[in-house]
N, C-alpha and C positions, 0 to 999 in steps of 0.2 A: 532769450528775451524776459526784461526785469518790467517791472510794471510802469517806469521814466521813458518806455518806446511807443507805449498806448501809441500816443501821437502821431512818432514819429511813423510807427505803423500803419494810423488809417489815412494817411496823410498818403501814402504810393500807395495804398490798397484802391484809395478813392481814384489814385491818376491812373491807375492799373487800366480802371473799369473802366473813366473818360477813356484810354485809347482802344478800346474795344467799340464803343460808341454806347456803352451801356450805363442805364442809371446805378447811382449812386449807392454804396451798402447803405444800408440803417443801424445806427449806433448799438443798437440789442447785434444785428449780424458782426458789423465789425466786434465786438466787445467776445460773441461765439470762436470770432477765426484767431481774437489771440489766442487766446486761453486755447484751444486745439495745436498753435501750434510755441505755446509758452515755452519748450523744451527746447528750445532750436534761437542761433545768435539771429540777432535782428539784418545785418550786413546779409547770411543769407537766405533766409524769407527774399530781401526786400530783391535780391539775385536770382532767385526761382522766381519771383512771381517778374521780372525783367525776362524770363526766356519762355515763362508762357508769351510776353505777348509777342516776340519773337515766333513762336513757334504753332501757336495758336490760332483761330480765330474763331475763336467765342472764349466769355470771360470764363477763366479758371473755378473749379467746384475746392472748395476748403482742402476734403479728405484727396483730391488730386495733387493738391501742391502739397498741404500732406508726406502724403507716398512720394514725392520726387522725392524733399527733403531726406526724407526717411533713408530711399536708397541712396544718397549720396552719400548719407553718412556713414549707413553699412561697410558702401565700395571704398572708403577714402580712410573703414577701418583694417577693411582688408588689406589694403594696400601697403598702411602701417607695419601690418604685422607679416608680408610678404618683406618688405623694407628689411623687417627685423630678424625676421628667418635670414634674409641674403650674408647681412652683415654680421650675422652668427655662423655661417658659414662659413664664410670670404676670415673671418675672424681667426676661427677652430683650424682653415685650413693654412695662413700664413704661420700657423704658431704651430702645428706640426707639419706642413711640406713643403713652406714656402722658408731656400733658401735664402743666403745672402754671402755677397766673400767675404763679410765679416764674419758673417756668424761662422762661415767654414775653416777661419781661421781658429776661434776659436775652439770649435769643437774640434781638427784636429792638435791645438797644443792642450786641453784636456784628454782625450787619446793616448800623446805621449806623457805628463806624467803620467794618468793607472798604471803603464807597463812599469814604466818607475820602478826600482823594490821601497816599499812603505818606509816612512819616514822615521825614526824611533822621537817619540816624545821628551825620551828621558835620555840623549843622547849627549845631552851637557855631562849631568851627572854618573855616566858611564868614564869619561873623557877626566872630570876631578880624582874619580876611584883612584884607577889606572895609575892616575902621575902621582895620588899619595904614598901609594900602592909601590909606585917604583923608589919614592924613596925624596921623590920633589918638599922640598921647606918651602916653598915662596907657597902654597894657595893657604888663602887664610882662609882661616881659622870657623866663618860664618861660613864664605860656601863649602867647604867639607861641612857644616852639619846642616844647609839647605841641601847638599848631595844625601850626606845617611837621612836622611825624614825622606826624598822622594819613593829612592831605592829598599827606604825600608831594614837599613842595615841601624845598625849601636856603633858604639866606637869601638866597644870593646872586640867588635866583630869586625872594623879597620885591622885594630891592631893585631889579628890573629893571620888574617889575610897578609900582613905588612911584613909581619913572623915570617910566613909559608914562601916568601918572596928569594 
């Protein structure tokens, strides 16, 4: 509760004590209650006071209201922690064990690709060098230079290879 909530809190305490047929708390007592319950939200405190009217036969003590609010807060934190753990478990189950038809198809495709022979990333360079060494004169000099650079050959090496074929 904030300092601005003091008047609303005092009115609610007065209404609560009137519901029990008890005399109103003094201004100092209301101030003490406010200080003790300041760590809780005004709506939670008012809801607890309303519950006290429904449950109890006599006006509540400040310590009883504080204890009840603290227990509610603890239960709320525990529920959030349980929900978080359940969500983490559910996410982990979906990640590692949950299977979908689309996921099964993708897994089958990956397995097929892994069973095939790996593709040589420099196969294009080998094809250009082979064509050049076989006497193909239509190869662009830039393509030939790039293929030589990719495979680590020099043009002199290619002349020797071409002469040996």
